[in-house]
N, C-alpha and C positions, 0 to 999 in steps of 0.2 A: 237564272242562266249563269253559269262562270264568267269572270271577265275573258278568260281565253276563249270560251265559245262566242262571246260577244264580237270579240275582236274578229274571229273566223267567219263570222255575218259580215262583219265590215269587210273583210277580206273578199268574200266573194263579190260584194258589191264593188270593190276596187277592181277586180277583176273584169265585171263587165263595163265599168265605166273605162278602164285601160285598153280594152279590146275596141271600144267604140272610138277612143281618142286616136288609136292607132290605125285604124281602118280610115277614118275620116282625113288625117292627116297623110296618109299613103294616096288616097284617092284622089284629094284635091292636088296633091304635087304631081300626079299623072294626067290630070284634067278630069272635070266633071263628065265631058262629053264621054271620055272612054271608061270611066267609072260606072256610068250608067248603061254602056254598051255591052256587047259581048265579050270585050278583053281578049280579043283575038291574039293581038299582038303583044309582045313585052314591053314593058315601059320601065324605065329607071325611077325610083321615087327620090324625092330631094334629100338632101343631108339631115335635116329636123325630122323627117319622115323615119329615115333609115335609123336614127337614134333612138325615136320612141318606139321603133319594132324590135330594137335590141333591148330597150329596157324591158318590153313586155315578155321576151323570151327568158330574160334574167328573173322575172318575176316570176314566170311558170317553172323554173328551175328551184327556186326557193318555196314556193306555196306547198308543195307536197311534205316539206320538214315540219311547215308550221302547221298543216293539217295533222299530221300524225301526234306532234307533240300536242297540240290542243286536245286532241280526243284521249290521247292516254292521260292526261292529266285529270280529265274528266273522269273516264272509266275508273282509274287507281283511286280518285280524290286526295291526290296530292298537291293540289293546285294550294299556292301560296301566293303570298304579296309580292315575292320575288318573280313568280312565274307569271303574274299579273301585268308586272311593270315589264316585263320580257316580252310579252304579247303587245302591250301597247307600243314598246319600243320599235318592234318589229314592225307593226303596222304603219306607224308614223312616218318612220324610215323608208318604208317602201312608197308611200305616198310622196315624201320629198324627193325620192329617187327618179321620178318622171320627170319633172321640170328640172331635177339637177343635171340628168342625163342629156336632155334635150338642149339644154343652154351650151352645153359644151364647155363650161367653166373648168379648168385643171383642179383638179382633187375633190371638188364637192361631190360629184357622183361617186367616188371611192369612198367618202366619209359616211355618206347615207348607207352605202352597201354594206360597210362594217359596223355601222351602228346595227342594220337589221340582223346580222349575223350573231352580233352581242345579244340582241333580242333572244334570238333562238337558245344561245349559250343559258340566258336567264331560264328560259323555259325548262331545258333539260335538267338543270341543277337540282330540282326536287325529285326529278325521277331517279337520279344517281344517289339519293340520300344525302345529299351536301347541304 
């Protein structure tokens, strides 16, 4: 399996973990009784649960590009050390993004986000002939 597809596998595992983390923080912030009940009334989640939810939304916005690039690199057999580095950078930046966003520390979330985009660019370069 190519490095890009390996990181695609990890990306799916991260998606599952991120969804579980988000649901857990959201439910706990709304109350366990509410979470286990019919959830008929709306309840707001706390600050950290909201941040984790927004981090998951952001992950879901960039995941399709990562999937497309990983598959295109495999199909075209254009994967290189650069694209493998890009896949690793994207993945680990996305892992770092979750606690960075949840912590609320200024600039940290943005640095992780820009690093993940850099990873996508590195994956794109071999497909553009660069």
